[in-house]
SENU-868438 format. One record per atom (N, C-alpha, C, CB): residue number from 1; chain; residue in one letter; x, y, z; atom name. Coordinates in pm, 1 decimal, decimal comma. Glycine has a CB too. Example, Ala and Ser with C-alpha at 12.3 -4.5 7.8 and 13.67 -1.06 7.14 Angstrom:
BEGIN
    i  ch  aa      east     north        up  at
    1   A   A    1319,0    -569,0     780,0   N
    1   A   A    1230,0    -450,0     780,0  CA
    1   A   A    1320,0    -330,0     780,0   C
    1   A   A    1130,8    -447,3     904,6  CB
    2   A   S    1285,0    -225,0     708,0   N
    2   A   S    1367,0    -106,0     714,0  CA
    2   A   S    1290,0       3,0     787,0   C
    2   A   S    1408,4     -59,8     572,5  CB
end
This chain:
BEGIN
    i  ch  aa      east     north        up  at
    1   A   M   -2676,3   -1505,8    -457,5   N
    1   A   M   -2719,5   -1369,6    -428,2  CA
    1   A   M   -2599,0   -1276,4    -432,1   C
    1   A   M   -2790,2   -1362,3    -290,2  CB
    2   A   K   -2615,7   -1160,5    -492,5   N
    2   A   K   -2509,4   -1062,5    -506,9  CA
    2   A   K   -2480,4    -996,9    -371,7   C
    2   A   K   -2547,5    -956,0    -612,3  CB
    3   A   D   -2351,7    -987,8    -338,9   N
    3   A   D   -2309,0    -925,3    -213,2  CA
    3   A   D   -2259,8    -784,3    -243,5   C
    3   A   D   -2197,1   -1009,7    -142,7  CB
    4   A   N   -2344,8    -684,6    -215,9   N
    4   A   N   -2309,1    -545,7    -244,3  CA
    4   A   N   -2211,0    -488,4    -142,7   C
    4   A   N   -2433,5    -460,4    -248,0  CB
    5   A   I   -2196,9    -552,2     -29,0   N
    5   A   I   -2105,0    -504,2      74,5  CA
    5   A   I   -1964,1    -556,6      49,7   C
    5   A   I   -2153,6    -546,8     214,1  CB
    6   A   N   -1949,9    -681,6      14,3   N
    6   A   N   -1820,4    -745,4     -10,2  CA
    6   A   N   -1819,0    -812,3    -147,3   C
    6   A   N   -1788,9    -848,7     100,0  CB
    7   A   P   -1819,0    -731,0    -255,1   N
    7   A   P   -1824,6    -789,5    -389,0  CA
    7   A   P   -1699,0    -869,7    -421,7   C
    7   A   P   -1844,3    -680,2    -492,8  CB
    8   A   N   -1709,6    -956,9    -518,8   N
    8   A   N   -1600,5   -1047,2    -556,0  CA
    8   A   N   -1473,8    -976,0    -601,5   C
    8   A   N   -1646,3   -1138,4    -664,4  CB
    9   A   H   -1485,2    -853,6    -655,5   N
    9   A   H   -1364,0    -785,8    -702,6  CA
    9   A   H   -1275,8    -738,9    -586,4   C
    9   A   H   -1401,7    -666,3    -790,4  CB
   10   A   Y   -1322,4    -756,2    -462,9   N
   10   A   Y   -1241,2    -724,6    -344,9  CA
   10   A   Y   -1192,5    -850,7    -273,8   C
   10   A   Y   -1321,2    -638,4    -247,7  CB
   11   A   K   -1210,5    -966,4    -336,6   N
   11   A   K   -1170,8   -1093,1    -274,8  CA
   11   A   K   -1071,7   -1166,4    -363,0   C
   11   A   K   -1293,3   -1181,6    -248,1  CB
   12   A   G    -970,2   -1224,0    -299,8   N
   12   A   G    -876,7   -1309,9    -371,2  CA
   12   A   G    -937,3   -1447,9    -386,9   C
   12   A   G    -741,2   -1317,9    -297,8  CB
   13   A   K    -870,5   -1533,4    -462,8   N
   13   A   K    -926,0   -1666,7    -487,1  CA
   13   A   K    -932,1   -1749,9    -360,2   C
   13   A   K    -843,9   -1739,2    -591,5  CB
   14   A   N    -852,9   -1715,0    -259,0   N
   14   A   N    -855,5   -1789,1    -132,5  CA
   14   A   N    -953,9   -1727,8     -32,3   C
   14   A   N    -715,3   -1793,3     -71,4  CB
   15   A   G   -1027,0   -1624,8     -74,5   N
   15   A   G   -1124,9   -1561,5      12,6  CA
   15   A   G   -1072,4   -1442,1      90,8   C
   15   A   G   -1177,2   -1661,4     107,3  CB
   16   A   L    -940,9   -1415,5      81,7   N
   16   A   L    -883,3   -1300,0     150,1  CA
   16   A   L    -943,5   -1173,0      92,0   C
   16   A   L    -728,4   -1298,6     137,3  CB
   17   A   E    -986,9   -1083,3     179,9   N
   17   A   E   -1051,1    -960,8     133,8  CA
   17   A   E    -954,7    -843,8     136,0   C
   17   A   E   -1172,7    -929,4     219,0  CB
   18   A   A    -972,3    -755,3      38,5   N
   18   A   A    -886,0    -638,5      25,0  CA
   18   A   A    -883,5    -556,0     153,1   C
   18   A   A    -932,0    -552,1     -91,5  CB
   19   A   I    -996,1    -540,8     219,8   N
   19   A   I   -1001,6    -458,9     341,0  CA
   19   A   I    -908,5    -513,8     448,8   C
   19   A   I   -1145,2    -451,9     394,2  CB
   20   A   D    -896,0    -645,4     456,7   N
   20   A   D    -806,9    -705,6     556,2  CA
   20   A   D    -660,8    -675,3     523,5   C
   20   A   D    -829,3    -857,9     563,5  CB
   21   A   V    -627,3    -680,2     395,7   N
   21   A   V    -491,0    -646,8     353,2  CA
   21   A   V    -463,6    -499,8     381,8   C
   21   A   V    -470,3    -677,8     202,1  CB
   22   A   M    -557,5    -414,3     345,8   N
   22   A   M    -541,4    -270,4     367,1  CA
   22   A   M    -523,1    -238,9     514,9   C
   22   A   M    -662,1    -194,1     311,8  CB
   23   A   E    -607,7    -294,0     598,3   N
   23   A   E    -598,1    -266,6     742,2  CA
   23   A   E    -463,5    -311,3     797,4   C
   23   A   E    -711,8    -336,5     818,2  CB
   24   A   S    -415,0    -424,2     751,6   N
   24   A   S    -287,1    -475,1     799,2  CA
   24   A   S    -171,7    -382,6     760,5   C
   24   A   S    -262,7    -614,7     743,9  CB
   25   A   F    -172,8    -334,1     637,5   N
   25   A   F     -60,3    -254,8     588,8  CA
   25   A   F     -64,7    -108,1     629,8   C
   25   A   F     -54,6    -263,5     440,9  CB
   26   A   V    -180,1     -53,1     664,5   N
   26   A   V    -184,4      87,1     706,8  CA
   26   A   V    -183,7     101,3     858,9   C
   26   A   V    -308,0     155,1     649,4  CB
   27   A   D    -175,0     -10,6     929,0   N
   27   A   D    -169,7      -7,0    1075,0  CA
   27   A   D     -54,0      82,2    1120,1   C
   27   A   D    -154,4    -150,2    1133,2  CB
   28   A   G     -83,5     178,6    1203,5   N
   28   A   G      17,3     270,9    1253,3  CA
   28   A   G      31,5     397,9    1170,7   C
   28   A   G     148,3     202,0    1259,1  CB
   29   A   M     -30,1     401,2    1053,5   N
   29   A   M     -28,0     522,5     970,5  CA
   29   A   M    -149,9     606,6    1003,2   C
   29   A   M     -24,8     487,4     818,6  CB
   30   A   S    -145,2     731,5     961,2   N
   30   A   S    -261,9     817,9     976,1  CA
   30   A   S    -263,5     919,3     862,8   C
   30   A   S    -261,7     889,2    1114,0  CB
   31   A   G    -372,2     991,3     852,2   N
   31   A   G    -384,9    1098,0     753,9  CA
   31   A   G    -359,5    1051,8     611,3   C
   31   A   G    -290,8    1208,6     787,7  CB
   32   A   P    -294,9    1140,2     532,1   N
   32   A   P    -271,7    1110,3     391,1  CA
   32   A   P    -192,6     982,1     367,9   C
   32   A   P    -199,9    1224,4     327,0  CB
   33   A   E    -101,6     948,9     458,6   N
   33   A   E     -24,1     826,1     441,9  CA
   33   A   E    -116,0     704,3     441,7   C
   33   A   E      81,2     813,1     553,3  CB
   34   A   A    -206,0     696,8     538,4   N
   34   A   A    -298,2     583,7     547,6  CA
   34   A   A    -397,3     583,6     432,2   C
   34   A   A    -373,1     586,9     680,6  CB
   35   A   I    -452,3     698,6     401,2   N
   35   A   I    -552,4     707,3     294,4  CA
   35   A   I    -492,7     668,1     160,0   C
   35   A   I    -610,3     848,8     286,7  CB
   36   A   C    -380,3     727,4     125,4   N
   36   A   C    -319,8     700,4      -5,1  CA
   36   A   C    -268,3     556,6     -14,8   C
   36   A   C    -205,5     798,6     -31,5  CB
   37   A   T    -202,6     508,7      90,0   N
   37   A   T    -153,3     371,4      88,8  CA
   37   A   T    -268,7     273,2      73,8   C
   37   A   T     -74,2     341,3     216,8  CB
   38   A   G    -374,1     292,2     151,1   N
   38   A   G    -490,2     204,2     143,9  CA
   38   A   G    -554,0     204,0       6,3   C
   38   A   G    -592,2     244,8     246,8  CB
   39   A   N    -564,4     321,1     -54,8   N
   39   A   N    -625,3     328,2    -187,1  CA
   39   A   N    -536,6     267,3    -294,6   C
   39   A   N    -656,4     471,8    -222,2  CB
   40   A   V    -405,2     283,8    -284,8   N
   40   A   V    -315,3     217,4    -379,8  CA
   40   A   V    -336,1      66,7    -372,0   C
   40   A   V    -166,5     253,8    -351,0  CB
   41   A   I    -337,9      13,8    -249,9   N
   41   A   I    -358,3    -130,8    -231,3  CA
   41   A   I    -492,4    -173,7    -290,2   C
   41   A   I    -351,6    -168,2     -81,1  CB
   42   A   K    -596,6     -99,6    -258,0   N
   42   A   K    -731,1    -134,2    -306,2  CA
   42   A   K    -737,0    -141,0    -458,2   C
   42   A   K    -833,1     -32,7    -255,5  CB
   43   A   Y    -688,7     -37,1    -524,6   N
   43   A   Y    -698,8     -34,2    -670,7  CA
   43   A   Y    -608,7    -136,8    -736,3   C
   43   A   Y    -664,9     103,5    -722,6  CB
   44   A   I    -493,0    -164,7    -680,3   N
   44   A   I    -404,3    -266,9    -736,3  CA
   44   A   I    -467,4    -405,3    -721,4   C
   44   A   I    -265,6    -263,0    -667,0  CB
   45   A   L    -529,3    -430,5    -607,3   N
   45   A   L    -589,8    -561,6    -586,2  CA
   45   A   L    -711,0    -586,1    -675,3   C
   45   A   L    -629,7    -576,5    -442,0  CB
   46   A   R    -788,8    -483,3    -703,5   N
   46   A   R    -914,4    -506,6    -775,3  CA
   46   A   R    -907,1    -484,6    -925,7   C
   46   A   R   -1019,3    -418,6    -719,8  CB
   47   A   W    -799,2    -426,5    -977,9   N
   47   A   W    -798,9    -385,4   -1118,0  CA
   47   A   W    -831,8    -496,9   -1217,2   C
   47   A   W    -666,3    -328,8   -1151,6  CB
   48   A   P    -781,9    -620,4   -1196,7   N
   48   A   P    -813,1    -720,5   -1299,5  CA
   48   A   P    -959,3    -764,8   -1300,4   C
   48   A   P    -725,7    -840,9   -1280,1  CB
   49   A   K   -1028,8    -745,7   -1188,5   N
   49   A   K   -1167,2    -793,9   -1177,7  CA
   49   A   K   -1271,7    -683,8   -1194,0   C
   49   A   K   -1186,9    -861,0   -1044,5  CB
   50   A   K   -1228,4    -556,3   -1191,4   N
   50   A   K   -1329,7    -451,6   -1197,1  CA
   50   A   K   -1308,0    -355,6   -1313,8   C
   50   A   K   -1330,9    -374,3   -1067,3  CB
   51   A   N   -1223,8    -256,7   -1297,3   N
   51   A   N   -1216,8    -149,3   -1397,4  CA
   51   A   N   -1088,6    -146,0   -1479,9   C
   51   A   N   -1232,4     -18,6   -1329,7  CB
   52   A   G   -1007,1    -249,7   -1472,7   N
   52   A   G    -888,5    -257,7   -1557,0  CA
   52   A   G    -797,3    -136,8   -1548,9   C
   52   A   G    -929,3    -277,3   -1697,0  CB
   53   A   L    -765,8     -82,0   -1663,9   N
   53   A   L    -673,0      29,6   -1674,1  CA
   53   A   L    -715,3     148,8   -1588,1   C
   53   A   L    -660,4      72,6   -1818,4  CB
   54   A   E    -844,3     174,2   -1579,5   N
   54   A   E    -893,3     286,3   -1497,6  CA
   54   A   E    -848,9     270,5   -1351,7   C
   54   A   E   -1048,0     295,6   -1505,4  CB
   55   A   D    -857,1     149,9   -1297,9   N
   55   A   D    -813,6     127,3   -1160,3  CA
   55   A   D    -662,2     141,7   -1146,1   C
   55   A   D    -857,4     -11,0   -1113,5  CB
   56   A   L    -586,2     100,0   -1247,4   N
   56   A   L    -441,2     118,8   -1242,4  CA
   56   A   L    -406,2     267,8   -1240,2   C
   56   A   L    -373,7      49,9   -1362,9  CB
   57   A   K    -479,7     346,3   -1315,9   N
   57   A   K    -456,7     491,8   -1316,5  CA
   57   A   K    -493,8     553,9   -1182,7   C
   57   A   K    -537,3     558,6   -1429,0  CB
   58   A   K    -599,8     504,4   -1122,2   N
   58   A   K    -637,4     553,5    -989,2  CA
   58   A   K    -529,1     519,2    -887,3   C
   58   A   K    -773,0     493,7    -945,3  CB
   59   A   A    -475,3     397,6    -894,8   N
   59   A   A    -367,3     357,7    -804,6  CA
   59   A   A    -247,5     449,5    -823,8   C
   59   A   A    -326,9     210,5    -828,5  CB
   60   A   R    -215,2     478,5    -948,2   N
   60   A   R    -102,3     568,0    -977,1  CA
   60   A   R    -127,9     707,8    -922,0   C
   60   A   R     -76,4     575,1   -1128,6  CB
   61   A   W    -250,5     757,6    -934,0   N
   61   A   W    -284,1     890,2    -883,2  CA
   61   A   W    -259,2     896,9    -732,2   C
   61   A   W    -431,4     925,0    -915,3  CB
   62   A   Y    -306,1     794,4    -659,6   N
   62   A   Y    -283,8     792,0    -514,5  CA
   62   A   Y    -136,1     771,6    -481,0   C
   62   A   Y    -367,9     681,2    -449,6  CB
   63   A   L     -65,3     692,8    -557,9   N
   63   A   L      76,8     671,6    -534,0  CA
   63   A   L     155,0     800,2    -558,7   C
   63   A   L     130,2     558,7    -623,3  CB
   64   A   D     123,9     870,0    -666,0   N
   64   A   D     190,0     998,6    -693,1  CA
   64   A   D     164,1    1098,6    -580,8   C
   64   A   D     141,8    1056,7    -827,1  CB
   65   A   R      43,5    1101,3    -531,8   N
   65   A   R       8,1    1191,2    -421,4  CA
   65   A   R      84,9    1153,3    -294,6   C
   65   A   R    -144,5    1187,2    -394,8  CB
   66   A   L      94,4    1024,2    -267,7   N
   66   A   L     168,7     977,8    -150,9  CA
   66   A   L     317,0    1013,6    -162,5   C
   66   A   L     151,9     826,2    -134,0  CB
   67   A   I     375,1     993,6    -279,4   N
   67   A   I     515,9    1028,0    -300,7  CA
   67   A   I     537,8    1176,9    -277,9   C
   67   A   I     561,0     988,5    -442,9  CB
   68   A   K     451,7    1259,6    -331,9   N
   68   A   K     463,1    1405,1    -314,2  CA
   68   A   K     454,2    1442,1    -166,0   C
   68   A   K     352,5    1478,5    -394,2  CB
   69   A   Y     361,8    1379,6     -96,2   N
   69   A   Y     344,5    1406,2      46,6  CA
   69   A   Y     470,4    1367,4     124,4   C
   69   A   Y     222,3    1329,8     101,4  CB
   70   A   V     523,9    1248,5      98,2   N
   70   A   V     642,1    1200,4     171,1  CA
   70   A   V     764,2    1284,7     136,8   C
   70   A   V     669,5    1051,8     138,8  CB
   71   A   E     780,0    1321,2      10,4   N
   71   A   E     892,4    1407,3     -27,2  CA
   71   A   E     886,0    1540,8      45,1   C
   71   A   E     894,1    1430,1    -178,4  CB
   72   A   Q     767,0    1598,6      50,9   N
   72   A   Q     750,4    1727,5     118,0  CA
   72   A   Q     775,6    1712,2     267,5   C
   72   A   Q     609,1    1784,8      92,8  CB
   73   A   R     722,0    1609,1     325,4   N
   73   A   R     741,1    1584,3     468,3  CA
   73   A   R     889,1    1567,2     500,9   C
   73   A   R     662,4    1459,8     512,5  CB
   74   A   D     956,8    1487,7     421,2   N
   74   A   D    1098,1    1461,3     445,5  CA
   74   A   D    1183,9    1585,1     422,9   C
   74   A   D    1146,1    1348,6     356,5  CB
   75   A   A    1144,7    1668,6     327,4   N
   75   A   A    1220,9    1789,5     297,4  CA
   75   A   A    1216,6    1890,1     412,0   C
   75   A   A    1168,2    1853,9     170,6  CB
   76   A   I    1105,0    1893,1     483,5   N
   76   A   I    1093,8    1989,0     594,2  CA
   76   A   I    1110,6    1919,8     729,7   C
   76   A   I     958,0    2061,2     588,7  CB
   77   A   G    1131,9    1788,4     726,2   N
   77   A   G    1157,7    1714,6     849,4  CA
   77   A   G    1036,1    1686,6     933,9   C
   77   A   G    1254,3    1787,7     930,2  CB
   78   A   K     918,4    1713,6     881,6   N
   78   A   K     794,3    1685,0     954,2  CA
   78   A   K     680,0    1681,4     854,9   C
   78   A   K     767,5    1791,1    1065,6  CB
   79   A   K     562,3    1654,2     904,6   N
   79   A   K     444,7    1651,5     818,1  CA
   79   A   K     411,8    1793,7     772,8   C
   79   A   K     323,2    1587,6     891,5  CB
   80   A   P     357,6    1808,0     650,5   N
   80   A   P     320,2    1939,8     601,3  CA
   80   A   P     220,1    2006,9     694,6   C
   80   A   P     262,1    1929,5     460,8  CB
   81   A   I     226,3    2139,6     698,2   N
   81   A   I     136,0    2216,9     783,1  CA
   81   A   I      -8,3    2194,6     740,0   C
   81   A   I     171,1    2366,8     777,8  CB
   82   A   S     -29,1    2192,3     609,7   N
   82   A   S    -163,9    2173,6     556,4  CA
   82   A   S    -163,2    2065,1     451,0   C
   82   A   S    -218,7    2304,6     497,7  CB
   83   A   E    -260,7    1975,8     456,7   N
   83   A   E    -271,1    1871,6     355,9  CA
   83   A   E    -303,3    1931,2     219,9   C
   83   A   E    -377,0    1769,5     395,2  CB
   84   A   D    -353,5    2056,3     216,0   N
   84   A   D    -382,0    2121,8      89,7  CA
   84   A   D    -255,1    2151,4      10,3   C
   84   A   D    -458,3    2249,7     114,4  CB
   85   A   Q    -139,7    2151,9      79,7   N
   85   A   Q     -13,0    2177,3      12,8  CA
   85   A   Q      31,4    2058,6     -69,2   C
   85   A   Q      93,5    2212,7     113,4  CB
   86   A   V     -28,6    1943,1     -44,9   N
   86   A   V      12,6    1820,9    -112,9  CA
   86   A   V     -45,5    1817,3    -252,0   C
   86   A   V     -30,2    1696,9     -34,2  CB
end
């Protein structure tokens, strides 16, 4: 039976699920840092089993956004006033 909640493209061969990896690595983060980091992890983990190059491009989009956010944050010494600036 097909599992629409936990499809195979989110599971490693040992049964480890992407959500568990994401939760572990974004622990302590919030806002854009957590969202972008989690999405980079998700798309990198699933690309060979789901959308191939499209997922790699999505991972890059979130990574570029995260880099821009961190650069801006570091340049002003704090988080941006508005996430729209990212």
